[in-house]
C-alpha positions as a printed Julia matrix, in Angstrom:
128×3 Matrix{Float64}:
   0.0     0.0     0.0
   3.02    2.29    0.29
   3.83    2.03   -3.41
   1.09    3.12   -5.82
   2.69    1.1    -8.62
   2.82   -2.18   -6.69
  -0.64   -1.57   -5.32
  -1.9    -1.25   -8.93
  -0.02   -4.45   -9.85
  -1.74   -6.17   -6.91
  -5.18   -5.07   -8.15
  -4.34   -6.12  -11.73
  -3.3    -9.57  -10.49
  -6.61   -9.87   -8.59
  -8.51   -8.98  -11.77
  -6.5   -11.44  -13.89
  -6.97  -14.21  -11.32
 -10.7   -13.52  -11.16
 -11.06  -13.63  -14.95
  -9.16  -16.92  -15.11
 -11.28  -18.37  -12.3
 -14.64  -17.45  -13.86
 -13.67  -18.4   -17.45
 -14.87  -22.07  -17.18
 -18.16  -20.95  -15.61
 -19.04  -18.13  -18.0
 -17.39  -19.69  -21.08
 -17.36  -16.57  -23.26
 -17.68  -17.09  -26.98
 -15.86  -18.73  -28.81
 -14.7   -20.87  -25.88
 -15.8   -24.47  -25.82
 -16.63  -26.35  -22.64
 -13.77  -28.54  -21.48
 -15.46  -29.78  -18.3
 -18.69  -31.73  -17.89
 -21.59  -29.52  -16.83
 -22.04  -31.34  -13.5
 -18.51  -30.38  -12.42
 -19.16  -26.62  -12.46
 -21.34  -26.5    -9.3
 -18.71  -28.63   -7.54
 -15.97  -26.27   -8.79
 -17.87  -23.28   -7.39
 -18.58  -25.02   -4.08
 -14.93  -25.98   -3.6
 -13.91  -22.41   -4.43
 -15.98  -21.09   -1.53
 -14.02  -23.08    1.04
 -10.77  -21.01    1.1
 -12.81  -17.79    1.01
 -15.02  -19.02    3.85
 -11.98  -19.98    5.92
 -10.36  -16.55    5.44
 -13.65  -14.75    6.08
 -14.28  -16.7     9.27
 -10.74  -16.04   10.45
 -11.11  -12.3     9.87
 -14.59  -12.18   11.42
 -13.68  -14.11   14.58
 -10.04  -13.14   15.11
  -9.37  -11.28   18.36
  -6.56   -9.16   16.89
  -6.11   -6.92   13.86
  -4.51   -8.98   11.11
  -3.7    -6.29    8.54
  -2.25   -3.48   10.6
  -1.37   -1.53    7.44
  -5.08   -0.99    6.86
  -5.38    0.72   10.24
  -4.36    3.98    8.6
  -7.41    3.84    6.34
 -10.69    5.34    7.46
 -12.75    2.57    9.05
 -16.44    2.18    8.31
 -18.78    4.11   10.62
 -15.97    5.23   12.96
 -15.42    1.64   14.11
 -12.22    0.45   15.72
  -9.79   -1.38   13.41
 -10.85   -4.72   14.98
 -14.56   -3.93   14.49
 -13.83   -2.86   10.92
 -12.0    -6.14   10.29
 -14.87   -8.13   11.8
 -17.38   -6.32    9.6
 -15.2    -6.82    6.52
 -14.86  -10.55    7.25
 -18.61  -10.94    7.7
 -19.38   -9.01    4.51
 -16.79  -11.02    2.59
 -18.25  -14.27    3.91
 -21.79  -13.3     2.87
 -21.05  -11.83   -0.57
 -18.6   -14.53   -1.63
 -21.1   -17.22   -0.7
 -23.82  -15.54   -2.79
 -21.44  -14.86   -5.68
 -20.65  -18.58   -5.97
 -24.01  -19.99   -4.84
 -26.23  -18.16   -7.34
 -24.37  -19.36  -10.48
 -24.08  -22.87   -9.0
 -27.85  -23.0    -8.45
 -28.49  -21.71  -11.98
 -26.21  -24.33  -13.53
 -27.71  -27.09  -11.38
 -31.27  -26.1   -12.36
 -30.28  -26.17  -16.05
 -28.69  -29.61  -15.63
 -31.7   -31.03  -13.75
 -34.35  -29.41  -15.96
 -36.65  -31.89  -17.7
 -36.07  -32.37  -21.38
 -33.12  -33.48  -23.43
 -29.86  -33.88  -21.57
 -27.76  -30.73  -21.58
 -24.19  -31.31  -22.61
 -21.36  -28.99  -21.67
 -21.2   -27.73  -25.26
 -24.92  -26.91  -25.23
 -24.58  -24.84  -22.06
 -22.45  -22.21  -23.8
 -24.96  -21.67  -26.65
 -27.6   -18.98  -26.19
 -31.1   -20.31  -25.51
 -34.32  -18.68  -26.73
 -36.47  -17.09  -24.01
């Protein structure tokens, strides 16, 4: 956080990692599915585990973990520990929803009555 350049590199690496992570789920055109459709909800569920562990650690830790963030303005004039607890709880909630909603959508499409949906068919647009 002391170097604007390295802080920007950090954010760029987060963006690149996020794009690589979501690529198999979103499968932008002209990508073809390399995984079976049933593996995507499992992929998303397993991805929540490290995030949940970090979120729980931050939410329930009795000390400030990232002391460098203490210089930032905490939310609602909270102490750094309260700010960390709030951030961990928010992270836990939003990450769970961010992975759960697509996993439910994919699962519903897989389990929907009708012809079996292959991985290749999932990346084609469907009429409304």
